[in-house]
C-alpha positions, -999 to 999 in steps of 0.1 A, spaced: 463 234 79 499 228 73 520 252 52 551 241 34 576 264 18 606 253 -3 638 272 -9 673 265 -23 665 257 -59 677 273 -90 703 268 -117 732 244 -111 759 227 -131 763 190 -136 785 175 -109 776 201 -83 757 195 -51 726 213 -41 705 214 -9 668 220 -9 650 232 22 614 230 33 600 247 63 566 236 78 542 255 100 507 251 113 488 233 139 500 198 146 530 200 122 550 177 144 526 148 137 535 146 100 562 129 81 578 151 55 595 144 23 601 152 -14 586 145 -48 598 158 -81 583 162 -116 606 164 -146 595 183 -176 570 163 -197 569 135 -171 547 126 -141 555 133 -105 577 108 -88 587 100 -52 621 110 -41 625 106 -3 607 109 30 616 111 67 596 103 98 582 130 120 611 125 145 637 123 118 648 89 131 639 69 100 638 77 63 633 61 29 649 72 -4 638 60 -38 661 33 -53 667 54 -84 684 82 -65 695 68 -31 732 68 -42 732 106 -46 703 119 -26 699 121 12 672 135 34 674 151 68 644 160 91 650 185 119 621 179 143 630 209 164 629 234 135 601 216 116 622 215 85 633 188 60 663 191 37 672 172 6 708 171 -4 715 162 -41 751 152 -47 767 150 -82 738 166 -100 729 153 -134 709 169 -162 681 144 -156 676 158 -121 661 188 -137 625 190 -123 602 209 -101 607 196 -66 578 195 -42 579 193 -4 552 172 10 537 162 44 516 133 54 506 114 86 519 81 71 554 72 79 581 72 52 574 36 42 537 42 39 518 39 6 513 77 4 550 79 -3 561 47 -19 533 46 -44 555 72 -61 530 97 -75 518 108 -41 481 109 -50 471 106 -13 496 131 2 478 155 25 498 187 20 520 201 -7 544 230 -11 541 251 -42 573 235 -57 607 248 -66 626 246 -99 659 228 -101 676 231 -135 709 213 -141 731 223 -171 756 200 -187 
């Protein structure tokens, strides 16, 4: 079993930047790609970004790639998501995820992550205008 724990969320102001962190633990954790999904209030879950197990490659959703970046630290088994120039529409529960598929695999780019193997419990990001 892989355990994922998110941190760094909370209340922010539009225009600010925020970094979300996710730490992973468990047997074989280094064999999993890691990334992020989010679920805005009243909407379905959507893909945000994913990074390979080594951190050497990544994929970010077109809708946010101008403001979002992802970093995977293979030595610490963590993945971080930096959100630049926050907007109110970024308000959502952000979920860390892990899957054996690489960042361009269907587990990630299908957007809703229905086949993702492991999930964190989610962390709230609320952006005020």
